[in-house]
C-alpha positions as CSV (number, residue, x, y, z in Angstrom):
1,M,-20.3,11.4,-9.9
2,S,-22.4,12.6,-7.3
3,A,-23.5,10.2,-4.5
4,A,-26.9,9.6,-6.2
5,E,-25.2,8.8,-9.6
6,F,-22.4,6.5,-8.0
7,E,-25.1,4.7,-6.0
8,A,-27.5,4.3,-9.0
9,Y,-24.4,2.8,-11.0
10,V,-22.9,0.4,-8.5
11,A,-26.0,-0.7,-6.5
12,G,-26.1,-4.5,-6.3
13,K,-22.9,-5.0,-8.5
14,T,-19.5,-6.5,-8.1
15,L,-17.1,-4.4,-10.1
16,F,-13.4,-5.6,-11.1
17,Y,-10.8,-2.6,-11.4
18,E,-7.3,-2.5,-13.1
19,A,-4.7,0.0,-12.4
20,D,-1.6,0.4,-14.7
21,G,-2.9,-2.2,-17.1
22,R,-3.1,-4.9,-14.3
23,R,-6.1,-6.5,-12.5
24,Y,-6.0,-4.5,-9.2
25,G,-9.0,-5.1,-7.0
26,V,-12.8,-6.1,-6.8
27,E,-15.5,-4.4,-4.8
28,E,-18.8,-5.7,-4.0
29,Y,-21.6,-3.1,-3.4
30,L,-24.1,-4.1,-1.0
31,S,-27.2,-2.3,0.5
32,D,-27.2,0.8,2.8
33,R,-23.8,1.8,1.2
34,R,-21.9,-1.0,2.6
35,V,-18.9,-2.5,0.5
36,R,-16.7,-5.5,0.4
37,W,-13.1,-4.9,-1.1
38,A,-10.4,-7.3,-2.0
39,F,-7.0,-6.8,-3.9
40,L,-6.5,-9.3,-6.5
41,D,-3.2,-10.3,-5.2
42,G,-4.1,-13.9,-4.6
43,S,-4.6,-13.6,-0.9
44,G,-8.4,-13.8,-1.1
45,Q,-8.8,-11.4,1.9
46,C,-11.8,-9.1,2.0
47,K,-12.4,-5.9,3.8
48,D,-15.7,-4.7,4.7
49,G,-16.6,-1.1,4.9
50,Y,-18.9,1.6,3.8
51,W,-18.9,4.6,1.8
52,Y,-20.2,8.3,1.8
53,E,-20.1,11.5,-0.3
54,E,-17.9,14.4,1.0
55,A,-17.0,17.6,-1.0
56,G,-18.1,15.8,-4.3
57,Q,-15.9,12.8,-3.7
58,I,-16.9,9.2,-2.8
59,C,-15.0,8.2,0.4
60,F,-14.5,4.8,1.7
61,V,-13.9,3.4,5.3
62,Y,-12.7,-0.1,5.8
63,E,-12.7,-2.3,8.9
64,D,-9.0,-2.1,9.1
65,S,-8.3,1.4,8.4
66,P,-10.0,4.4,10.4
67,G,-9.1,6.9,7.7
68,A,-11.3,7.6,4.8
69,Q,-10.0,6.9,1.2
70,C,-11.7,9.3,-1.2
71,W,-12.0,9.0,-4.9
72,S,-13.4,11.0,-7.8
73,F,-15.6,8.7,-10.0
74,Y,-16.3,9.3,-13.6
75,E,-18.5,7.3,-16.1
76,D,-17.3,7.0,-19.8
77,P,-18.3,4.6,-22.6
78,R,-15.8,1.9,-21.1
79,G,-17.4,2.1,-17.6
80,L,-16.4,3.4,-14.5
81,S,-13.1,5.2,-13.7
82,A,-11.7,6.5,-10.4
83,K,-9.0,8.6,-9.3
84,F,-7.7,8.4,-5.9
85,E,-7.8,11.9,-4.2
86,N,-5.9,11.5,-1.0
87,E,-2.5,11.9,-2.9
88,P,-1.6,14.6,-5.5
89,D,-0.7,11.8,-8.1
90,G,-3.3,9.5,-7.0
91,R,-3.7,6.0,-8.6
92,L,-6.3,5.6,-11.4
93,L,-8.7,2.8,-11.5
94,Y,-10.7,1.6,-14.6
95,E,-13.6,-0.9,-14.3
96,I,-12.8,-3.9,-16.4
97,E,-15.7,-6.1,-15.6
98,D,-19.1,-6.2,-13.6
99,T,-21.0,-8.9,-12.4
100,N,-23.9,-9.4,-10.0
101,D,-22.1,-12.5,-8.3
102,E,-21.2,-12.3,-4.7
103,M,-17.5,-12.1,-4.0
104,L,-15.5,-15.3,-2.8
105,C,-13.5,-14.3,0.3
106,L,-10.8,-16.5,1.4
107,G,-7.9,-15.7,3.7
108,P,-6.2,-16.7,7.0
109,D,-9.5,-16.7,9.1
110,V,-11.3,-19.1,6.6
111,G,-11.1,-22.9,7.4
112,V,-11.9,-25.7,9.7
């Protein structure tokens, strides 16, 4: 997908992804190409970042990682799928659910 196609698909959504048949992560797509990601590992920790297009890939930069993570995104009848391009045998993610709800972020910095 091009940046325009990706943005049109994800704008204002919160998408849940699976990898290897298991729930993997959730990403909220905010305005101005900002994102919020969380692994579905029970920690509830969210990472803020942004995305951009480079060489036909959609690349993400998150607050805790200075390097970009680049993916090739495809739309099929099931929804969105993505291949991690930073590694030769990159992980494959598949959209399993989309919602317009905001993500619930928990973690060690939340509390009284």
